[in-house]
C-alpha positions in Angstrom: 1.6 -14.9 7.9 3.0 -14.3 4.5 4.9 -11.0 3.7 6.2 -10.4 0.2 9.8 -9.6 0.2 9.1 -6.0 -1.2 6.6 -5.1 1.3 7.5 -2.7 4.1 6.2 -4.0 7.3 7.3 -2.0 10.6 8.8 -4.4 13.2 6.3 -2.7 15.7 3.2 -3.7 13.7 1.4 -6.7 14.8 0.2 -9.0 12.1 -2.4 -11.9 12.7 -1.8 -15.6 11.6 -2.7 -16.4 8.0 -2.5 -12.8 6.9 -1.0 -12.1 3.6 1.0 -8.9 2.8 1.7 -8.5 -1.1 4.2 -6.6 -3.0 5.1 -2.7 -2.1 2.3 -2.8 0.6 3.4 -0.6 3.5 2.5 -1.4 7.1 3.3 1.3 9.5 4.6 1.1 13.2 1.8 0.4 15.9 -0.7 -0.9 13.3 -2.6 -4.1 14.1 -4.0 -6.3 11.5 -6.0 -9.3 12.5 -5.9 -13.0 11.3 -6.5 -14.1 7.6 -6.4 -10.6 6.1 -5.3 -10.0 2.5 -3.2 -6.7 2.1 -2.9 -5.9 -1.5 -0.2 -4.5 -3.7 0.7 -0.9 -2.8 -1.8 -0.7 0.0 -1.0 1.5 3.0 -1.8 1.0 6.6 -1.0 4.0 8.9 0.5 4.0 12.2 -1.8 2.7 15.0 -4.6 1.7 12.5 -6.5 -1.6 13.7 -8.1 -4.0 11.3 -10.1 -6.9 12.5 -10.1 -10.5 11.1 -10.7 -11.5 7.6 -10.3 -8.0 5.9 -9.3 -7.4 2.5 -7.4 -4.2 1.3 -7.4 -4.3 -2.4 -4.3 -2.8 -4.4 -3.4 0.8 -3.6 -6.0 1.1 -0.8 -5.0 3.9 1.6 -6.0 3.7 5.3 -4.9 6.6 7.3 -4.6 6.7 11.1 -6.4 6.2 13.4 -8.8 4.3 11.3 -10.6 1.3 13.0 -12.0 -1.4 10.8 -14.1 -4.2 12.1 -14.0 -8.0 11.0 -14.6 -8.9 7.5 -14.2 -5.3 6.1 -13.5 -4.7 2.4 -11.6 -1.8 1.0 -11.6 -1.7 -2.7 -8.8 -0.6 -5.1 -7.4 3.0 -4.6 -10.2 3.6 -1.9 -8.9 6.2 0.7 -9.9 6.6 4.4 -8.6 10.1 5.3 -7.7 11.6 8.6 -7.4 15.4 8.3 -10.6 17.5 8.8 -8.9 20.9 7.7 -5.9 19.8 5.4 -3.3 22.2 4.8 0.3 21.8 4.0 1.3 25.1 5.9 0.4 27.1 8.8 -1.2 30.6 8.3 2.3 32.2 8.7 3.5 29.8 5.8 5.5 27.3 7.9 5.4 23.7 6.8 3.1 21.8 9.0 4.2 19.0 11.3 2.5 16.4 13.2 2.3 18.8 16.0 0.1 21.3 14.1 -2.9 19.0 13.6 -4.9 16.2 15.2 -5.7 13.3 13.1 -9.3 12.1 13.1 -10.2 8.4 11.9 -12.7 6.6 9.9 -14.7 3.8 11.6 -15.9 0.8 9.4 -18.4 -1.7 10.9 -17.9 -5.3 10.4 -18.7 -6.8 7.2 -19.1 -3.4 5.5 -17.5 -2.7 1.8 -16.1 0.4 0.4 -16.0 0.4 -3.3 -13.1 1.1 -5.6 -11.8 4.8 -5.5 -14.4 5.8 -2.9 -13.3 8.2 -0.2 -14.4 8.4 3.2 -13.7 11.8 4.9 -12.7 11.6 8.4 -14.5 11.5 11.0 -17.2 9.3 9.5 -18.5 5.9 10.4 -19.8 3.4 8.1 -22.1 1.0 9.6 -22.0 -2.9 9.7 -22.6 -4.5 6.2 -23.0 -1.3 4.6 -22.0 -0.8 0.9 -20.4 2.2 -0.5 -20.6 2.4 -4.2 -17.4 2.9 -6.2 -16.2 6.4 -6.6 -18.4 7.8 -3.8 -17.4 10.4 -1.4 -18.6 9.7 2.2 -19.2 12.8 4.3 -21.7 11.7 6.8 -22.2 8.6 8.7 -23.6 5.5 6.9 -26.3 3.4 8.7 -25.8 -0.5 9.0 -26.9 -2.2 5.8 -27.2 1.0 3.9 -26.2 1.3 0.1 -24.7 4.7 -0.7 -23.7 6.3 -4.0 -22.7 9.6 -5.3 -20.8 12.9 -4.4 -21.5 13.4 -1.7 -22.8 10.0 -0.9 -26.5 9.3 -0.2 -28.5 6.4 0.7 -30.5 4.8 -2.3 -31.3 1.4 -0.8 -30.4 -1.4 1.5 -28.1 -4.4 1.1 -28.1 -7.6 2.8 -24.9 -9.5 4.2 -24.5 -11.1 0.8 -23.9 -7.5 -0.6 -27.0 -7.8 -3.0 -29.4 -4.8 -3.0 -32.7 -5.9 -1.1 -36.2 -5.7 -2.5 -38.9 -4.3 -0.8 -41.9 -6.6 0.1 -44.0 -4.0 1.8 -44.8 -3.0 5.5 -41.1 -2.4 6.2 -39.8 -5.8 4.9 -36.9 -6.2 2.8 -35.9 -9.4 1.1 -32.4 -10.6 0.1 -32.6 -12.1 -3.6 -29.4 -14.1 -2.9 -30.2 -15.8 0.5 -33.9 -15.4 0.8 -33.4 -13.5 4.3 -35.7 -10.9 5.3 -34.7 -7.7 7.0 -37.0 -5.2 8.8 -36.9 -1.4 8.6 -38.2 0.8 11.2 -37.4 4.5 11.7 -34.9 4.7 8.9 -32.9 1.6 10.2 -32.5 -1.9 9.1 -32.5 -4.9 11.6 -31.1 -8.3 10.4 -33.0 -11.6 10.3 -33.6 -13.0 14.0 -31.9 -16.5 15.0 -28.9 -17.9 15.8 -27.3 -16.7 12.5 -29.1 -13.2 12.5 -27.2 -11.7 15.2 -24.7 -8.9 14.4 -21.2 -9.5 13.7 -18.8 -8.2 16.2 -17.2 -4.8 15.5 -13.6 -4.3 16.9 
């Protein structure tokens, strides 16, 4: 584990071997970060947040509690995972709200998924395994595995493979990855990865 001198890592956080925490990043109490992760400059990881292994949080990404990220998740620069369904600074009587006045709800990101730069995931949404949320998108509903979503609010415009490239339709529900040549099958609005020893889904923590 490597932690920059200017990073703020609470002693109650758990950081896996090989993880790097860069300049001005903040990791709060009770957070759990897996092995070989990269926490970029100015990134924020809230109390009790869980990251799997091999995750990358780019500069100034904000991951608020109680988010859960699977293995191999990418969070782009300045992306935000929110945690308040009904945000207000004050109660109806004008009193400043405290932690006792609301219940945090988290965003769940499946293994291998990527959240683009400045995208916002509005809790409580789930982004499926290996999905790709485009830069600047605002996710307000759950995203299926392998889906490519864009826009405000985010909508599915295609599918992506594990390599992150948009898939090409071959017909009869078959989709081809132009990077790896792998074929995926679409049925009932869901995409299945290739079969075989390397085709099984990656674990989600």
